[in-house]
N, C-alpha and C positions, 0 to 999 in steps of 0.2 A: 760554249763547249764545245771541242774541236782540238782531235788530235795531228799533227802534219808531221808528214818526214821528208826531209831534204836531204842535202851528199854533204859530206865532209873530203877535209883531202888530209896527206900525211903530208907533216910541214918538215924541218929538217931539226929536229932537238929530242930528245928524248925526255919528257915530263911527267911528274903524277899527282902531276895539284891543277893541272890547268883546265875550266870549266867546258864540258862539251853541248852539256843542255842549256837549252834556254827555256824560262817558266816564267806562265804570265798568270797571275789568279783573277784579271778581271776581265770580266766577261760582257760584251755587249745586249746580250740577253735575257742575262738576270740570271740567277739560280743555277740550279742545279738539276740533273734528267737521274732520274730513281728506276729500277726497271727489276721486275722478279728472277730470279735465277742467278748468276756470278757477282759476288759484291763487287763495285765499280771502285775504282783506284782512288779513293778520299785523299785529300790535300792533306800532306804530314803536317801537323803543328808542332810545336815545341823549338828550341833554340838548333837552328842546324840553318846551315850556310844553300845558300840557292843551286848551288852544283847539289850538293847530297839531297837534300828536298826533291828536285827534280828524280835523281837516281833514285829514292825510294819509291817515287810513284810514280818510277816506267816497273820497276820492278812488281809494284802492284796490281798495275796496267797486263802486265805479261801473263800475271797468273792468271787475273780473269778474263782473259781472252782463250787464256789454253780450257778454261774451265766452261766456255762459252761457246769455243768455235777448235776444240782440238785437234779436227779431223785436215782443218784450213792451216793451222801453225805447223801441223807435223809435214803437209805437202810442201810451203812454203820454205821451210829450212832446211829439208833434203835437197834443196838446188840451189849447187853452191851461187858465194854472190856476185860473181862476173857473167854468170851466165843469163841467157835472155830471158826473161823474163820474172828474173829473181823478185825485180820489186813489184811488179805486176803482183805474183801472188802474197809476198809479203802484205802489200797493201789490201788485200781481198780478206786475209786474218784481222784486219783491225776493224773493233766498233766501237766508234764515239757514247756506244749507252756504259763502257767500260771506262769513263772517265764521267768522276763526279760532275768538276767543273770546270772552269776556265780552259786554257788553251795547253797542250804540251807538243814542242818541237822535241820529236826524235829521230837523230840521225839511222836510217835504214839498218846500219851493221849491229847500236849500239842495241836495240827493239831486238833482232836476231839475236843477240848475245843474251840479252834478258830471256827470250824463251829458251833458249841454254840452258841458264840458270836456273829456273824453275825449274824444267825434267830433270838436272843434273839432282836439286834437292831434292824431288822426288826417287829418284830411283839412288841415292847414295844418302842416306840421311845419318847411319850410325857410323861410315867407315872408309873413308878414300877405296875407291877399286883397284884393281890391279892391274895394271896395263899391258898388253902386248909387249913382246920383244921387238917388232918392229914396225917402224910408225907410218902413222896415212898417205898417202900418195896424193896428196891432194888436190893433183894434175889429173886423175884418172879420166874422171866421166869429163874433161873437155876434150872435144875434137877439134883438132887445127891448133895453130899457133896460137901463143895466149898475149895480150893487149896488154900496156906497161900496169893498167889497174889493175889485171888480174894479176900480173906476177908479183906486185904489193902486198895484193891479200893473201897469195898463197905464202909469198916471204915472212906474213905476220902471224898465220898459221904452225909453220914449219919453227917460227919462236918461241911460239905458245908452246908447242909440242917438247922443245927443248928446257924451258921454263919448268914444263910439269912433270917433265921425269926427272930432272935433277933435283926438282923437292917440290913431289906429290902433296905432301905432308900443309905445307903453308899454303900451297895453289889450291887445295881443299878446303882450308880457312879460310880462305880469300873468298871464295864463291859462295861460302856461308854466311859469310860477315853480312853486317848493316852496312853501311853506306856511313860513311861520320866514327864510324865507331873505334872503341880504343881493336879493339878486335882486328878491324880490318887496317890498322896502321901499322898494326904489330906485323901481321901476315905481307903486309907491304916489303916493311922491314926489312924480314927475315930473307923475303923474297930478290931483295936489290942486287947483290949476286950473281944470281942467276940471270936476271936482265942482262948486266955487262956482256959476262961469258957468252949468252947465247944470242946475242944480236948479229946479224950476218955482215962479214964483213965489204965494210964501203957503205952500207944504207943508215939510215939515221931517220929516226920517227919522231913525231909526237905523240905521247902515251901519257893517257890519265886514266885517273884511276875507274872509268866506265868504260875506256878502250882495254883497258887492261882484265880486267871482272871480264867483259863481254869473252875474248880470245879462248882464255882458260877456260870458263865456263862450255865453250862450243868445241876445242878437242879434245877438252881431257872426257866430254862427254861419250864423242863418236869416238875415242880412243877405247874407251871402257865397256859400248855398246859395237863393236865392231868384230861379232865372232869370225868372221871370215878370214882372221888373221891370226886367228890365237893356234896355240900347238893342240892338237889331241892329245884331250889326259891316255 
């Protein structure tokens, strides 16, 4: 039983089908571990692709970690991913007891997105939120110049913000959809025109279902819960 985080890079094309998670069920130590408290992320069963099984497991893992270590999770995701110690705080929120058995390799950005997805589902279970008129300045908390990697992270969030503002209904549906489900496919299909419209000129990325869901979950949750930019009633 092991959870391992690793980095991924942004490549040259845009896709919504490439796998982003590697998942293995073999555990050299045998068996699984259960404990009293939040339920562990059980291995999904049934007819699913390897990627969809891994994505569903990541969602369940995030839900378990929030129940077990909510304060640590909140602290981790409040730090921008390009800031110092961001990865350390994210790792501190991870507890292998929330994984039933086997091994799960998780890019840090996808675990971060899974946390935001769970918080969004908690907060906006019935209807999409209203977004403030002014988008978030994702660079506001960063002192000094941004590295190229940080600029890419900022651009991805600006892209997600643009997509959500153009079609919040389908962004909401995507965040609530199950990996590999017809609802997920329908939401992605509906959002496709917004992906093209919101791409930053001159930028091309490899984005799969996992990364799109992660970006939209973070952006919409942050937009919807940032009271500082709302017009007073």
